[in-house]
N, C-alpha and C positions, 0 to 999 in steps of 0.2 A: 534310160533310167528315169523313173518317175520322181519328180520333186514332191515334197511333202504335201503342198497344197493341191497339186495336180492329182495326187493319190487320193486325198480326202474326197475331192469332188467325184472322181471316177468311182471310188468305192461306194459312195452314197447312191449313185445311179445304178450300179450293179446290184446293190442289195435291195432295190426298191420292191422287188417281189418276194425275196427269200429271207432277208433280214437275219443273216448269220445263224441259220438253224442248226441245232444238233438234232438229228432226226430220231424220234423215239423208236422207230423200227430198227435202227442199227443196234447190233448186239455189242459193239465195241466202238470206241472212237479215240481220237488223239487230242491230247492237250498240248499246246505249244508254249514255248517260252524263249526268251532271248538267251544267248550264251553267257549268262551272268548268274550269280549265286541264287537268286530266288527260284530259278527253275529246278534247283536241287530239291526244294521242298516238294514240288510236284512229283519228282522222280521217286523220292522216298515214300510218298503217299501211294504211288502206283505199285510199289513193291511190298509195302507193309501195312497199308491202311485198310479201313473197312469199306470205303466207297467203292473199291474195285469189286467187292462182292455184290454190290447193287448193280453196277455196270462196269465191266472191264474197260480199262483204258491204258493207253501207252503215252509216253511223253517224248516229244521231239523238240529240238531247238532250231529256231531260225537264226541265221548268222548275220543278218543286216536288216535295217529298216526296209530296204527295197524288197527283200524276200518276204518280209511280213506283209508289205503292201500288196505284192503280187499274189500272195496266198489268200489274203482277204478278198481280193478281187475275183480270183478263180474258185474260191470256196474250198481250197485244199486246207486252209487254216480256218477253223470254225469256232474255236474257243482258245484263248491265248492270254498269257501275261502280256500286257501292252503298257506303254507310257500312259499315264492317267489322262493326259490331254487328248489322246486318240479316241478314247471312249467318249469324252465330252464332245469332241468335234463331230463324231458320227451321230450322236444323239441330237445335237443341235441341228443337223441336217435332216432330221425326221426319221432316222433309223432306230428301231426299237431295241437298242442295246443298253445294257447297264454295266456299271462298274461294280463288280461283285465284292471285291475286297482290295486291300492294299497289302503287298507282300514285301516291300522294302520302304524304309523311310530315309534312304540315302546310301548309295554305294559308290559315290563319286569322290575322288580324292585328287588334290593337286600334288603331284610328285615332282621332286626337284633334284638337280645334280649338285652334289657337294653339300652345301649348307641349306638347311630347310628355311623356308619363310614362314611367317606366323599369321599373316593377314592378307586378305585379298588386295589391299592397297599396295602390297609389295610386288604385285604383278605389273604395276604401272611401268610402261616403257620396256617390259620384258617380253620376249617371244614365247609363245605357248603353242603346243600342238595338241590336238584332241580329235576324236572321231565324231562323225554324225553331224555335219552342218545342218542347222535348222531343226534338229531333234532335241530330245530332252537335255543332254548335257549342255548343249549350246544355249538353249533357251534359259536354263537356270543360271548359267554364267552371265548371260545378258542382263537378266533381272538384277542380279547381285551387283554387277559392275555399274549399272545405271543408278542403283540406289546408293552406291558408295562414291559416285562421281568419278569413276575411272573410265578412261577412253581406251578401249582395246582395239580400235580401228587399225587395220593393217598389221596387227601383232599376232593374230591367231591364224594358224594353218590347220586345215581340216583334212582328215583322212576318211576313207569309206568304212573302215573297220578298226576296232581297238588294237588288234595285233599290228596293223600298219602304223598306228600312232606310236606304239612302243618302239618299233623299228626306227622310225624317224627321230624320235626322242633320243635314242641311244647313239645313233650314227651321225646325226646332223647337229647344227648349232642351235639347239633349243634348250634353254635352261630349265623349262618347266613343261609338264604334260598334265592334262586333265583326263583321268582314266577311270573306268568302272572296275569294280572287282569282278573276276579275279585278276584282271590284267594289271591293276595297280600293284598288287603284291608280286605278280610275275615280273614286273619291270625291275624290282629290287634284285631278284635272283638273276635275271638275264643280264642286268648291269654288272653284277659281280663276275659273270662269265666273260664279259667283254671289257673288264677293267674300268667300268664307270661306276662311281659311287652314287647310287640313287637312294634318296631318302624320302620319307613320307612327310610332306609339309603340313597339310591339314585336310580333314574331310569337308566337303562342301556343305553337308548338312549342319556342321558346326557353325559355319559362316552364316547360313540361313537363319539358324536359331538366334544368333547374335544380332543379325540385321532386323529381324521381325519380332524379337522379344518373345520367342516361343521355345518350348523344349521338345517339340514334336518332330523336328526334322522335316523332310520333304516327302509328301505323298507321291512318290516317284512313279510307282508302277503297281499294277494289280491285275487280277483276272477279269477279263471282259467276256460277258456272255449275252445271249439274246434274251429278250423277255420271254420268248417261248421256252427256252431252256430253263430259265428261272422258275417257270410255272410247271412245266412237264417233268423236269428233272430235279424237283425240289428235294426229294429224299437223298438223291445222290449228292447235291450241293451241300446239304446239311451234314452229311457224313464226311464230305471232303473238308469242310470247315474244321471239323474235329481232327481229321487226319493231319491237316496242315499245322495245327497247334501242337499235335504230338510230334510231328516232324521237326518243328523248331527245337523242342527239347532233345530229340534224338540227335540232331546235328550238333547241338551245343555240347553234348556229352560224348560224341563219337566223331570228332573232326577227321580222323584218318579214314574211317570207313565212309564217311560222307564225301570225302575227297575222291575216293575210288569211284563212287557213283557219279560225282560231278565230272570226272574225266571223260565220261561218255557224251557230255553235252557242251563242254567249253574248252578252248585251246589254251591250256596252261599246265605247267608241270605240277605233279602231286604236291610238293612242298608249298607251292604258291596257293594251291587250292585249299590246303589245310589252314594256311594263314588268312585266307580271304574271308572266312566266315565271320571272324570277330570284327571285321571292318565293313560289314555289309548291312547293318541295321535291319536284319531280317525281321519280319513280322507276319502275322496272318490275321488281320483285323477286318471284320465285316465293314464295308464302306458305310453302311447305314449308321454304324456305331461311332464313326468319327467323321460324320458328314461335314460338320463345321470346319474341321481342319482341312479336309480335301477341298471344300469350296473356297476357303481362303487362299490355298495354293493355286487353284485354277483361276481364281480372281486376279492373281498377280500375272498369270499368263495372259488373261484378257486385257489387262492394262498395258502389257507389253505390245500386244497386237491382237485385236479381237478375232482375226482370222484363225489364229492358232486353235481356238476352242470352238470354231464354227460360226463366229460372228455375233454371238450373244453370250452373256454371262451364264454359266451353268447354274442349275438349281438342284434341289433335292430329288427331283424326278430321275436324275442320273443314277440313283442308287436303287431304283425299283420301288 
């Protein structure tokens, strides 16, 4: 299993010659995303949008950061929704990739058993389970805990995937879990089945806004493409931008139908998928248009540990 920093270095070397190409000669290609709600926007666009008429595409989900890393290395994943720091890290190492957009401003929530808590400081001295050590949920929590003066050392247990975190949360002695959607919503329903009262305490983007005096949430994840794609597939990407905005409206108005699509990409029951959209802070904003917001967020990552974003502070070149 590749650790995050091992992956970044190996990925940079592997891409030295090819730099994440979407080859113009291909008649169709695959867009990838994690098993969380932003991927549904891609799936809706693939079924209903105009970009597919320019170049047909399918959508698949990677199930863990390790699968994403392996796919980037072997080039089976060539364009994908990624945590924003991944794009920054690769570019800092000289790879000609750009962060094309942001597709969620925060889909992480602290879930609790019994009584909800209202503030990050309420986690002090409390055990917490969460997925993806060293990846986006963990990094955001570290930044917020440090800013709030909370020591979570030896209190956090990590799992490889969100479903594993839900299982441990419900079956073991963990009062809290940090989960992405749709697993946050799924934990409430699964808790009812197992006789555990799970409640939603607070979304992490709310705490971020309060901590940093912003209303924008977290520039958590977006579509990463190569500079070659941005140039050679400009018409496709322009159409896709419009499709994603239309998909936002469609999902908001058709939660049940959107959940049926989502069920093909993420491990959660239909009722949880329907509930998840309202807690996902979905968006489809060009990165260039919110560059200051993204750079502020990535700057906090840099302050936490420069290696997270490749050893140097990201700049506007990240957005092409």
